[in-house]
C-alpha positions as a Markdown table, in Angstrom:
| # | Residue | x | y | z |
|---|---|---|---|---|
| 1 | Met | -66.2 | -46.7 | -148.1 |
| 2 | Asn | -64.0 | -49.1 | -146.0 |
| 3 | Ile | -67.0 | -50.4 | -143.9 |
| 4 | Ser | -69.0 | -51.4 | -147.1 |
| 5 | Ser | -66.1 | -53.4 | -148.4 |
| 6 | Ser | -65.6 | -55.2 | -145.0 |
| 7 | Val | -69.4 | -55.9 | -144.9 |
| 8 | Phe | -69.3 | -57.3 | -148.5 |
| 9 | Asn | -66.5 | -59.5 | -147.6 |
| 10 | Ala | -68.3 | -60.8 | -144.6 |
| 11 | Ile | -71.5 | -61.4 | -146.7 |
| 12 | Ser | -69.7 | -63.4 | -149.4 |
| 13 | Gly | -67.7 | -65.6 | -146.9 |
| 14 | Gly | -68.8 | -69.0 | -146.0 |
| 15 | Asp | -69.6 | -68.6 | -142.4 |
| 16 | Ala | -73.4 | -68.1 | -141.7 |
| 17 | Leu | -72.8 | -66.1 | -138.7 |
| 18 | Lys | -70.5 | -63.7 | -140.5 |
| 19 | Gln | -73.1 | -63.4 | -143.4 |
| 20 | Ala | -75.8 | -62.6 | -140.9 |
| 21 | Val | -73.7 | -59.9 | -139.2 |
| 22 | Gly | -72.6 | -58.6 | -142.6 |
| 23 | Ile | -76.2 | -58.3 | -143.8 |
| 24 | Gln | -77.1 | -56.4 | -140.6 |
| 25 | Leu | -74.3 | -54.0 | -140.9 |
| 26 | Leu | -75.0 | -53.5 | -144.6 |
| 27 | Ser | -78.4 | -52.5 | -143.6 |
| 28 | Lys | -77.2 | -50.1 | -141.0 |
| 29 | Val | -74.8 | -48.5 | -143.3 |
| 30 | Ser | -77.5 | -48.1 | -145.9 |
| 31 | Asp | -79.8 | -46.6 | -143.4 |
| 32 | Met | -77.1 | -44.2 | -142.2 |
| 33 | Gln | -76.5 | -43.2 | -145.8 |
| 34 | Ser | -80.2 | -42.6 | -146.4 |
| 35 | Ala | -80.4 | -40.5 | -143.2 |
| 36 | Ser | -77.4 | -38.4 | -144.2 |
| 37 | Ala | -78.9 | -37.8 | -147.6 |
| 38 | Ser | -82.2 | -36.9 | -146.2 |
| 39 | Thr | -80.5 | -34.3 | -143.8 |
| 40 | Leu | -78.5 | -32.9 | -146.7 |
| 41 | Val | -81.7 | -32.4 | -148.8 |
| 42 | Gln | -83.5 | -30.8 | -145.8 |
| 43 | Asp | -80.7 | -28.4 | -145.1 |
| 44 | Phe | -80.6 | -27.6 | -148.8 |
| 45 | Ala | -84.3 | -26.9 | -148.8 |
| 46 | Lys | -84.0 | -24.6 | -145.7 |
| 47 | Ser | -81.1 | -22.6 | -147.2 |
| 48 | Gln | -83.1 | -22.1 | -150.5 |
| 49 | Gln | -85.9 | -20.4 | -148.5 |
| 50 | Leu | -83.5 | -17.8 | -147.4 |
| 51 | Val | -82.4 | -17.0 | -150.9 |
| 52 | Thr | -83.9 | -13.8 | -152.3 |
| 53 | Ala | -85.6 | -13.5 | -155.7 |
| 54 | Ser | -83.0 | -13.0 | -158.6 |
| 55 | Ala | -83.2 | -10.6 | -161.5 |
| 56 | Ala | -84.1 | -13.6 | -163.7 |
| 57 | Pro | -87.0 | -15.3 | -161.9 |
| 58 | His | -87.1 | -18.3 | -164.2 |
| 59 | Leu | -83.5 | -19.3 | -163.3 |
| 60 | Gly | -83.2 | -21.9 | -160.5 |
| 61 | Ser | -87.0 | -22.4 | -160.2 |
| 62 | Asn | -86.6 | -26.1 | -160.9 |
| 63 | Leu | -84.0 | -28.4 | -159.5 |
| 64 | Asp | -83.8 | -32.1 | -160.1 |
| 65 | Ile | -82.1 | -34.1 | -157.5 |
| 66 | Arg | -81.8 | -37.9 | -157.8 |
| 67 | Ile | -81.1 | -39.8 | -154.7 |
């Protein structure tokens, strides 16, 4: 992600103001990615409620998702 590389460059720079802004931007990018992942998981859960029972009920009963 281009924004992240710019933020990391700002954080690693010598200017304190750039570092502070870079840290704030990194926090916002992280929050945005967390919100996107949360929305993705919620949408997935909603779509799974619409799935009818299959011929093999044990298949798909467990799903491990790591975020």
